[in-house]
TIVO-208555 format. One record per residue (C-alpha): residue number from 0; x, y, z; residue in one letter. Coordinates in steps of 0.2 Angstrom, whole numbers, plus 2048, in hexadecimal, padded with zeros to 3 digits. Each point is the difference from the previous one (the first is absolute). Layout:
! TIVO-208555
<r><pos>NUM</pos><u>X</u><v>Y</v><w>Z</w><code>a</code></r>
...
This chain:
! TIVO-208555
<r><pos>0</pos><u>994</u><v>6A6</v><w>1F3</w><code>m</code></r>
<r><pos>1</pos><u>809</u><v>804</v><w>810</w><code>h</code></r>
<r><pos>2</pos><u>80D</u><v>80C</v><w>807</w><code>d</code></r>
<r><pos>3</pos><u>80F</u><v>7F8</v><w>807</w><code>l</code></r>
<r><pos>4</pos><u>809</u><v>807</v><w>810</w><code>f</code></r>
<r><pos>5</pos><u>80F</u><v>7F9</v><w>808</w><code>i</code></r>
<r><pos>6</pos><u>805</u><v>807</v><w>811</w><code>l</code></r>
<r><pos>7</pos><u>80E</u><v>7FC</v><w>80B</w><code>t</code></r>
<r><pos>8</pos><u>801</u><v>803</v><w>813</w><code>g</code></r>
<r><pos>9</pos><u>7EC</u><v>7FE</v><w>801</w><code>a</code></r>
<r><pos>10</pos><u>800</u><v>7F8</v><w>812</w><code>s</code></r>
<r><pos>11</pos><u>800</u><v>810</v><w>80A</w><code>r</code></r>
<r><pos>12</pos><u>800</u><v>813</v><w>800</w><code>g</code></r>
<r><pos>13</pos><u>7FC</u><v>809</v><w>7F0</w><code>m</code></r>
<r><pos>14</pos><u>803</u><v>7F0</v><w>7F6</w><code>g</code></r>
<r><pos>15</pos><u>7F2</u><v>7F8</v><w>809</w><code>l</code></r>
<r><pos>16</pos><u>7F5</u><v>80F</v><w>7FE</w><code>a</code></r>
<r><pos>17</pos><u>803</u><v>800</v><w>7ED</w><code>m</code></r>
<r><pos>18</pos><u>7FC</u><v>7EE</v><w>7FF</w><code>a</code></r>
<r><pos>19</pos><u>7F0</u><v>802</v><w>809</w><code>r</code></r>
<r><pos>20</pos><u>7FB</u><v>80E</v><w>7F4</w><code>q</code></r>
<r><pos>21</pos><u>806</u><v>7F7</v><w>7F0</w><code>l</code></r>
<r><pos>22</pos><u>7F5</u><v>7F1</v><w>804</w><code>i</code></r>
<r><pos>23</pos><u>7F2</u><v>802</v><w>7F5</w><code>a</code></r>
<r><pos>24</pos><u>7F6</u><v>7F6</v><w>7F2</w><code>p</code></r>
<r><pos>25</pos><u>808</u><v>802</v><w>7EF</w><code>g</code></r>
<r><pos>26</pos><u>812</u><v>800</v><w>808</w><code>r</code></r>
<r><pos>27</pos><u>80D</u><v>7F3</v><w>802</w><code>v</code></r>
<r><pos>28</pos><u>80B</u><v>804</v><w>80F</w><code>l</code></r>
<r><pos>29</pos><u>810</u><v>7F7</v><w>804</w><code>l</code></r>
<r><pos>30</pos><u>808</u><v>804</v><w>811</w><code>c</code></r>
<r><pos>31</pos><u>812</u><v>7FC</v><w>803</w><code>l</code></r>
<r><pos>32</pos><u>805</u><v>800</v><w>813</w><code>s</code></r>
<r><pos>33</pos><u>808</u><v>7F6</v><w>80E</w><code>r</code></r>
<r><pos>34</pos><u>7EF</u><v>7FD</v><w>807</w><code>q</code></r>
<r><pos>35</pos><u>7EF</u><v>7FC</v><w>7F8</w><code>s</code></r>
<r><pos>36</pos><u>7F1</u><v>809</v><w>807</w><code>s</code></r>
<r><pos>37</pos><u>7F0</u><v>7F6</v><w>805</w><code>a</code></r>
<r><pos>38</pos><u>7F7</u><v>811</v><w>800</w><code>e</code></r>
<r><pos>39</pos><u>804</u><v>803</v><w>7EE</w><code>l</code></r>
<r><pos>40</pos><u>7FA</u><v>7EF</v><w>7FB</w><code>t</code></r>
<r><pos>41</pos><u>7F0</u><v>803</v><w>809</w><code>e</code></r>
<r><pos>42</pos><u>7FE</u><v>811</v><w>7F9</w><code>l</code></r>
<r><pos>43</pos><u>803</u><v>7F9</v><w>7EE</w><code>a</code></r>
<r><pos>44</pos><u>7F2</u><v>7F2</v><w>803</w><code>g</code></r>
<r><pos>45</pos><u>7F4</u><v>80E</v><w>806</w><code>q</code></r>
<r><pos>46</pos><u>803</u><v>80A</v><w>7F1</w><code>r</code></r>
<r><pos>47</pos><u>800</u><v>7F3</v><w>7F3</w><code>g</code></r>
<r><pos>48</pos><u>812</u><v>805</v><w>7FB</w><code>a</code></r>
<r><pos>49</pos><u>810</u><v>7F6</v><w>7FA</w><code>t</code></r>
<r><pos>50</pos><u>80E</u><v>800</v><w>80D</w><code>l</code></r>
<r><pos>51</pos><u>810</u><v>7F7</v><w>800</w><code>l</code></r>
<r><pos>52</pos><u>80D</u><v>801</v><w>80E</w><code>q</code></r>
<r><pos>53</pos><u>811</u><v>7FA</v><w>7FF</w><code>w</code></r>
<r><pos>54</pos><u>80A</u><v>7FD</v><w>810</w><code>r</code></r>
<r><pos>55</pos><u>811</u><v>806</v><w>7FA</w><code>i</code></r>
<r><pos>56</pos><u>810</u><v>807</v><w>807</w><code>d</code></r>
<r><pos>57</pos><u>804</u><v>80F</v><w>7F4</w><code>l</code></r>
<r><pos>58</pos><u>813</u><v>7FF</v><w>806</w><code>a</code></r>
<r><pos>59</pos><u>801</u><v>7F1</v><w>7F5</w><code>d</code></r>
<r><pos>60</pos><u>7FF</u><v>80C</v><w>7F1</w><code>t</code></r>
<r><pos>61</pos><u>804</u><v>7F4</v><w>7F2</w><code>l</code></r>
<r><pos>62</pos><u>7F3</u><v>7F3</v><w>806</w><code>a</code></r>
<r><pos>63</pos><u>7F2</u><v>80D</v><w>802</w><code>a</code></r>
<r><pos>64</pos><u>804</u><v>807</v><w>7EF</w><code>a</code></r>
<r><pos>65</pos><u>801</u><v>7F0</v><w>7F7</w><code>e</code></r>
<r><pos>66</pos><u>7EF</u><v>7F9</v><w>808</w><code>r</code></r>
<r><pos>67</pos><u>7F8</u><v>811</v><w>7FB</w><code>l</code></r>
<r><pos>68</pos><u>806</u><v>7FF</v><w>7EE</w><code>q</code></r>
<r><pos>69</pos><u>7FB</u><v>7EE</v><w>7FE</w><code>n</code></r>
<r><pos>70</pos><u>7EF</u><v>803</v><w>807</w><code>w</code></r>
<r><pos>71</pos><u>7FD</u><v>80F</v><w>7F5</w><code>l</code></r>
<r><pos>72</pos><u>805</u><v>7F6</v><w>7F0</w><code>a</code></r>
<r><pos>73</pos><u>7F3</u><v>7F3</v><w>803</w><code>q</code></r>
<r><pos>74</pos><u>7F2</u><v>80D</v><w>802</w><code>l</code></r>
<r><pos>75</pos><u>7F3</u><v>803</v><w>7F2</w><code>d</code></r>
<r><pos>76</pos><u>805</u><v>811</v><w>7FC</w><code>a</code></r>
<r><pos>77</pos><u>7F1</u><v>803</v><w>7F5</w><code>p</code></r>
<r><pos>78</pos><u>7F4</u><v>7FF</v><w>80F</w><code>s</code></r>
<r><pos>79</pos><u>809</u><v>80E</v><w>809</w><code>l</code></r>
<r><pos>80</pos><u>7FC</u><v>812</v><w>7FD</w><code>a</code></r>
<r><pos>81</pos><u>810</u><v>807</v><w>809</w><code>s</code></r>
<r><pos>82</pos><u>80F</u><v>7FA</v><w>80A</w><code>a</code></r>
<r><pos>83</pos><u>807</u><v>80A</v><w>80F</w><code>t</code></r>
<r><pos>84</pos><u>80E</u><v>7FC</v><w>80C</w><code>l</code></r>
<r><pos>85</pos><u>801</u><v>809</v><w>811</w><code>i</code></r>
<r><pos>86</pos><u>811</u><v>7FE</v><w>808</w><code>n</code></r>
<r><pos>87</pos><u>7FB</u><v>805</v><w>812</w><code>n</code></r>
<r><pos>88</pos><u>80B</u><v>7F5</v><w>80B</w><code>a</code></r>
<r><pos>89</pos><u>80E</u><v>808</v><w>80A</w><code>g</code></r>
<r><pos>90</pos><u>80B</u><v>7FD</v><w>80F</w><code>v</code></r>
<r><pos>91</pos><u>807</u><v>80C</v><w>80E</w><code>i</code></r>
<r><pos>92</pos><u>80F</u><v>7F7</v><w>808</w><code>p</code></r>
<r><pos>93</pos><u>806</u><v>805</v><w>811</w><code>p</code></r>
<r><pos>94</pos><u>801</u><v>813</v><w>802</w><code>i</code></r>
<r><pos>95</pos><u>811</u><v>808</v><w>801</w><code>g</code></r>
<r><pos>96</pos><u>810</u><v>803</v><w>7F7</w><code>p</code></r>
<r><pos>97</pos><u>805</u><v>7F5</v><w>7F1</w><code>l</code></r>
<r><pos>98</pos><u>80E</u><v>7F8</v><w>809</w><code>d</code></r>
<r><pos>99</pos><u>7F4</u><v>7FA</v><w>80E</w><code>a</code></r>
<r><pos>100</pos><u>7F4</u><v>7F8</v><w>7F4</w><code>c</code></r>
<r><pos>101</pos><u>803</u><v>7ED</v><w>801</w><code>p</code></r>
<r><pos>102</pos><u>806</u><v>7FA</v><w>7EF</w><code>p</code></r>
<r><pos>103</pos><u>7F2</u><v>7F3</v><w>7FD</w><code>d</code></r>
<r><pos>104</pos><u>7F3</u><v>80D</v><w>804</w><code>q</code></r>
<r><pos>105</pos><u>808</u><v>80C</v><w>7F5</w><code>l</code></r>
<r><pos>106</pos><u>800</u><v>7F4</v><w>7F1</w><code>a</code></r>
<r><pos>107</pos><u>7ED</u><v>7FB</v><w>804</w><code>n</code></r>
<r><pos>108</pos><u>7FB</u><v>813</v><w>800</w><code>a</code></r>
<r><pos>109</pos><u>808</u><v>803</v><w>7EF</w><code>l</code></r>
<r><pos>110</pos><u>7FA</u><v>7EF</v><w>7F9</w><code>r</code></r>
<r><pos>111</pos><u>7EE</u><v>803</v><w>805</w><code>v</code></r>
<r><pos>112</pos><u>800</u><v>813</v><w>7FD</w><code>g</code></r>
<r><pos>113</pos><u>809</u><v>801</v><w>7F0</w><code>l</code></r>
<r><pos>114</pos><u>806</u><v>7F0</v><w>7F7</w><code>e</code></r>
<r><pos>115</pos><u>7EF</u><v>7F8</v><w>802</w><code>a</code></r>
<r><pos>116</pos><u>7F7</u><v>80E</v><w>7F8</w><code>p</code></r>
<r><pos>117</pos><u>80C</u><v>801</v><w>7F2</w><code>m</code></r>
<r><pos>118</pos><u>7FF</u><v>7ED</v><w>7FD</w><code>q</code></r>
<r><pos>119</pos><u>7EE</u><v>7FF</v><w>801</w><code>l</code></r>
<r><pos>120</pos><u>7FE</u><v>80F</v><w>7F4</w><code>t</code></r>
<r><pos>121</pos><u>80C</u><v>7F7</v><w>7F4</w><code>a</code></r>
<r><pos>122</pos><u>7F6</u><v>7F1</v><w>801</w><code>a</code></r>
<r><pos>123</pos><u>7EF</u><v>809</v><w>7FE</w><code>f</code></r>
<r><pos>124</pos><u>807</u><v>80A</v><w>7F0</w><code>l</code></r>
<r><pos>125</pos><u>807</u><v>7F1</v><w>7F8</w><code>r</code></r>
<r><pos>126</pos><u>7F0</u><v>7F6</v><w>802</w><code>a</code></r>
<r><pos>127</pos><u>7F4</u><v>80D</v><w>7FC</w><code>t</code></r>
<r><pos>128</pos><u>80B</u><v>806</v><w>7F2</w><code>g</code></r>
<r><pos>129</pos><u>7FE</u><v>7EE</v><w>7F8</w><code>a</code></r>
<r><pos>130</pos><u>7ED</u><v>803</v><w>801</w><code>w</code></r>
<r><pos>131</pos><u>803</u><v>811</v><w>7F6</w><code>v</code></r>
<r><pos>132</pos><u>80A</u><v>7F7</v><w>7F3</w><code>e</code></r>
<r><pos>133</pos><u>7F1</u><v>7F4</v><w>7FE</w><code>g</code></r>
<r><pos>134</pos><u>7F4</u><v>80E</v><w>7FD</w><code>g</code></r>
<r><pos>135</pos><u>7FA</u><v>804</v><w>811</w><code>w</code></r>
<r><pos>136</pos><u>7FD</u><v>813</v><w>803</w><code>r</code></r>
<r><pos>137</pos><u>7FA</u><v>802</v><w>812</w><code>g</code></r>
<r><pos>138</pos><u>809</u><v>80D</v><w>80B</w><code>p</code></r>
<r><pos>139</pos><u>80F</u><v>7FA</v><w>80A</w><code>r</code></r>
<r><pos>140</pos><u>805</u><v>80B</v><w>810</w><code>k</code></r>
<r><pos>141</pos><u>80D</u><v>7FE</v><w>80D</w><code>v</code></r>
<r><pos>142</pos><u>7FD</u><v>809</v><w>810</w><code>l</code></r>
<r><pos>143</pos><u>80F</u><v>801</v><w>80C</w><code>n</code></r>
<r><pos>144</pos><u>7FC</u><v>806</v><w>812</w><code>i</code></r>
<r><pos>145</pos><u>80F</u><v>80B</v><w>804</w><code>s</code></r>
<r><pos>146</pos><u>802</u><v>80D</v><w>80E</w><code>s</code></r>
<r><pos>147</pos><u>805</u><v>811</v><w>803</w><code>g</code></r>
<r><pos>148</pos><u>80F</u><v>7F9</v><w>808</w><code>l</code></r>
<r><pos>149</pos><u>806</u><v>7FA</v><w>7EF</w><code>g</code></r>
<r><pos>150</pos><u>801</u><v>813</v><w>7FC</w><code>r</code></r>
<r><pos>151</pos><u>808</u><v>807</v><w>80F</w><code>r</code></r>
<r><pos>152</pos><u>80D</u><v>7F8</v><w>80C</w><code>p</code></r>
<r><pos>153</pos><u>7FD</u><v>7FC</v><w>812</w><code>m</code></r>
<r><pos>154</pos><u>80D</u><v>7FA</v><w>80D</w><code>a</code></r>
<r><pos>155</pos><u>7FD</u><v>7EE</v><w>806</w><code>a</code></r>
<r><pos>156</pos><u>7F6</u><v>7FC</v><w>7F0</w><code>q</code></r>
<r><pos>157</pos><u>80D</u><v>7FB</v><w>7F4</w><code>a</code></r>
<r><pos>158</pos><u>7FA</u><v>7F0</v><w>7FA</w><code>p</code></r>
<r><pos>159</pos><u>7EE</u><v>805</v><w>7FE</w><code>y</code></r>
<r><pos>160</pos><u>804</u><v>811</v><w>7F8</w><code>c</code></r>
<r><pos>161</pos><u>80C</u><v>7F7</v><w>7F4</w><code>a</code></r>
<r><pos>162</pos><u>7F3</u><v>7F4</v><w>7FB</w><code>a</code></r>
<r><pos>163</pos><u>7F3</u><v>80D</v><w>7FD</w><code>k</code></r>
<r><pos>164</pos><u>80B</u><v>80B</v><w>7F6</w><code>a</code></r>
<r><pos>165</pos><u>805</u><v>7F1</v><w>7F5</w><code>g</code></r>
<r><pos>166</pos><u>7EE</u><v>7FC</v><w>7FE</w><code>l</code></r>
<r><pos>167</pos><u>7FD</u><v>812</v><w>7F9</w><code>d</code></r>
<r><pos>168</pos><u>80F</u><v>7FF</v><w>7F5</w><code>h</code></r>
<r><pos>169</pos><u>7FD</u><v>7F0</v><w>7F8</w><code>f</code></r>
<r><pos>170</pos><u>7EE</u><v>805</v><w>7FD</w><code>t</code></r>
<r><pos>171</pos><u>807</u><v>80F</v><w>7F6</w><code>r</code></r>
<r><pos>172</pos><u>80B</u><v>7F5</v><w>7F6</w><code>c</code></r>
<r><pos>173</pos><u>7F3</u><v>7F2</v><w>7FC</w><code>s</code></r>
<r><pos>174</pos><u>7F4</u><v>80E</v><w>7FB</w><code>a</code></r>
<r><pos>175</pos><u>80C</u><v>806</v><w>7F3</w><code>l</code></r>
<r><pos>176</pos><u>802</u><v>7EE</v><w>7FA</w><code>d</code></r>
<r><pos>177</pos><u>7EE</u><v>7FE</v><w>7FE</w><code>e</code></r>
<r><pos>178</pos><u>7FD</u><v>810</v><w>7F8</w><code>a</code></r>
<r><pos>179</pos><u>80B</u><v>7F9</v><w>7F1</w><code>q</code></r>
<r><pos>180</pos><u>7F4</u><v>7F1</v><w>7FE</w><code>r</code></r>
<r><pos>181</pos><u>7F0</u><v>800</v><w>7F7</w><code>e</code></r>
<r><pos>182</pos><u>7F2</u><v>7FD</v><w>80D</w><code>h</code></r>
<r><pos>183</pos><u>80D</u><v>802</v><w>80E</w><code>g</code></r>
<r><pos>184</pos><u>7FB</u><v>7FE</v><w>812</w><code>a</code></r>
<r><pos>185</pos><u>7FE</u><v>810</v><w>80B</w><code>k</code></r>
<r><pos>186</pos><u>80A</u><v>801</v><w>810</w><code>l</code></r>
<r><pos>187</pos><u>7FE</u><v>80B</v><w>810</w><code>v</code></r>
<r><pos>188</pos><u>80A</u><v>801</v><w>810</w><code>s</code></r>
<r><pos>189</pos><u>7F4</u><v>808</v><w>80C</w><code>l</code></r>
<r><pos>190</pos><u>803</u><v>807</v><w>812</w><code>a</code></r>
<r><pos>191</pos><u>7F0</u><v>7FD</v><w>809</w><code>p</code></r>
<r><pos>192</pos><u>803</u><v>80C</v><w>80E</w><code>g</code></r>
<r><pos>193</pos><u>802</u><v>7FC</v><w>813</w><code>v</code></r>
<r><pos>194</pos><u>7F5</u><v>7F1</v><w>805</w><code>i</code></r>
<r><pos>195</pos><u>7FC</u><v>7FA</v><w>811</w><code>d</code></r>
<r><pos>196</pos><u>806</u><v>7EE</v><w>7FE</w><code>t</code></r>
<r><pos>197</pos><u>80C</u><v>7F4</v><w>809</w><code>d</code></r>
<r><pos>198</pos><u>80F</u><v>809</v><w>7F8</w><code>m</code></r>
<r><pos>199</pos><u>7FB</u><v>810</v><w>809</w><code>q</code></r>
<r><pos>200</pos><u>7FF</u><v>7F6</v><w>810</w><code>v</code></r>
<r><pos>201</pos><u>811</u><v>7F9</v><w>7FD</w><code>q</code></r>
<r><pos>202</pos><u>807</u><v>812</v><w>7FD</w><code>l</code></r>
<r><pos>203</pos><u>7F8</u><v>807</v><w>80F</w><code>r</code></r>
<r><pos>204</pos><u>808</u><v>7F2</v><w>80B</w><code>a</code></r>
<r><pos>205</pos><u>812</u><v>805</v><w>7FA</w><code>g</code></r>
<r><pos>206</pos><u>80E</u><v>804</v><w>80B</w><code>d</code></r>
<r><pos>207</pos><u>801</u><v>813</v><w>801</w><code>p</code></r>
<r><pos>208</pos><u>813</u><v>7FE</v><w>801</w><code>a</code></r>
<r><pos>209</pos><u>801</u><v>7F7</v><w>7F0</w><code>a</code></r>
<r><pos>210</pos><u>7F1</u><v>809</v><w>7F7</w><code>f</code></r>
<r><pos>211</pos><u>801</u><v>813</v><w>800</w><code>p</code></r>
<r><pos>212</pos><u>7EF</u><v>802</v><w>7F8</w><code>d</code></r>
<r><pos>213</pos><u>7F7</u><v>7F5</v><w>80C</w><code>l</code></r>
<r><pos>214</pos><u>7F6</u><v>80F</v><w>807</w><code>q</code></r>
<r><pos>215</pos><u>7FA</u><v>805</v><w>7EF</w><code>r</code></r>
<r><pos>216</pos><u>7F7</u><v>7F0</v><w>7FE</w><code>f</code></r>
<r><pos>217</pos><u>7F9</u><v>800</v><w>812</w><code>v</code></r>
<r><pos>218</pos><u>7F9</u><v>812</v><w>7FC</w><code>e</code></r>
<r><pos>219</pos><u>7F8</u><v>7FA</v><w>7EF</w><code>l</code></r>
<r><pos>220</pos><u>7F5</u><v>7F4</v><w>80A</w><code>q</code></r>
<r><pos>221</pos><u>7FD</u><v>80C</v><w>80E</w><code>r</code></r>
<r><pos>222</pos><u>7FA</u><v>80E</v><w>7F4</w><code>q</code></r>
<r><pos>223</pos><u>7F5</u><v>7F3</v><w>7F6</w><code>g</code></r>
<r><pos>224</pos><u>80A</u><v>802</v><w>7F0</w><code>q</code></r>
<r><pos>225</pos><u>800</u><v>7EE</v><w>7FC</w><code>l</code></r>
<r><pos>226</pos><u>7F4</u><v>7F9</v><w>7F3</w><code>s</code></r>
<r><pos>227</pos><u>7F7</u><v>7F1</v><w>804</w><code>s</code></r>
<r><pos>228</pos><u>804</u><v>7F0</v><w>7F5</w><code>p</code></r>
<r><pos>229</pos><u>7EF</u><v>801</v><w>7F8</w><code>p</code></r>
<r><pos>230</pos><u>802</u><v>811</v><w>7FB</w><code>d</code></r>
<r><pos>231</pos><u>811</u><v>7FF</v><w>7F9</w><code>a</code></r>
<r><pos>232</pos><u>7FB</u><v>7F0</v><w>7F6</w><code>a</code></r>
<r><pos>233</pos><u>7F1</u><v>80A</v><w>7F9</w><code>r</code></r>
<r><pos>234</pos><u>80C</u><v>80E</v><w>7FA</w><code>q</code></r>
<r><pos>235</pos><u>80D</u><v>7F4</v><w>7F9</w><code>v</code></r>
<r><pos>236</pos><u>7F3</u><v>7F5</v><w>7F6</w><code>l</code></r>
<r><pos>237</pos><u>7F8</u><v>810</v><w>7FA</w><code>a</code></r>
<r><pos>238</pos><u>811</u><v>805</v><w>7F8</w><code>w</code></r>
<r><pos>239</pos><u>800</u><v>7F0</v><w>7F5</w><code>l</code></r>
<r><pos>240</pos><u>7EF</u><v>807</v><w>7F8</w><code>q</code></r>
<r><pos>241</pos><u>807</u><v>811</v><w>7FC</w><code>r</code></r>
<r><pos>242</pos><u>800</u><v>803</v><w>7ED</w><code>p</code></r>
<r><pos>243</pos><u>812</u><v>807</v><w>801</w><code>d</code></r>
<r><pos>244</pos><u>807</u><v>7F0</v><w>80A</w><code>f</code></r>
<r><pos>245</pos><u>812</u><v>7FE</v><w>7FB</w><code>g</code></r>
<r><pos>246</pos><u>803</u><v>812</v><w>7F9</w><code>d</code></r>
<r><pos>247</pos><u>80A</u><v>803</v><w>810</w><code>q</code></r>
<r><pos>248</pos><u>809</u><v>7F0</v><w>804</w><code>p</code></r>
<r><pos>249</pos><u>804</u><v>807</v><w>812</w><code>v</code></r>
<r><pos>250</pos><u>7F1</u><v>807</v><w>80A</w><code>a</code></r>
<r><pos>251</pos><u>7F9</u><v>804</v><w>811</w><code>d</code></r>
<r><pos>252</pos><u>7EE</u><v>7FF</v><w>805</w><code>v</code></r>
<r><pos>253</pos><u>801</u><v>810</v><w>808</w><code>r</code></r>
<r><pos>254</pos><u>806</u><v>809</v><w>7EF</w><code>d</code></r>
């Protein structure tokens, strides 16, 4: 039997680090990203692991969700020991006040950062819920990668903060729904800490006049307070193995 993992945003940063760590014999890993990774393909071959990569624009949320649901529906559920969806992809649009954000980039940030995780989670729950109705009893988990910025406001970051706050709250709501169902899925929205990724580079390159917190991000790097993507990935993936996963639907690796 195999453990199934579905991971969005696997082409760079912590998503790429998680994909590297998830590739192993006995697992099936499906990555949803705008770009596929030759490195991951080579790594899967070296380890004798099953890897699928879909080049997909998560801003086309309905198409992504429909494709995932159809794919899950045709799997041989009895051959799977568990199923896990990790919604990791996110977008930071140009840094600045909300009224300065180009409308198309505002829409893209909300689609990728909030609507896509909701649509993919709904598709995952529908498809795997049908497995449960057919007698499958493996654990089902949804791990949404959130941020501390979803829990406290920051100037010049309205789209990203709003998407992450929405991620937290829809996780709470869906966890309540699943708790009412026999063999319901477990959901957690997890803040992974501050990580040295391209997003941090983007934040440090912000315009000081439009981004009052710029110096804070500069200092985090200068003082060595940023986690590396591999270390952050290990902490996040370890959370999935906790026996109390899902007891607190909104959590932080630093708790």
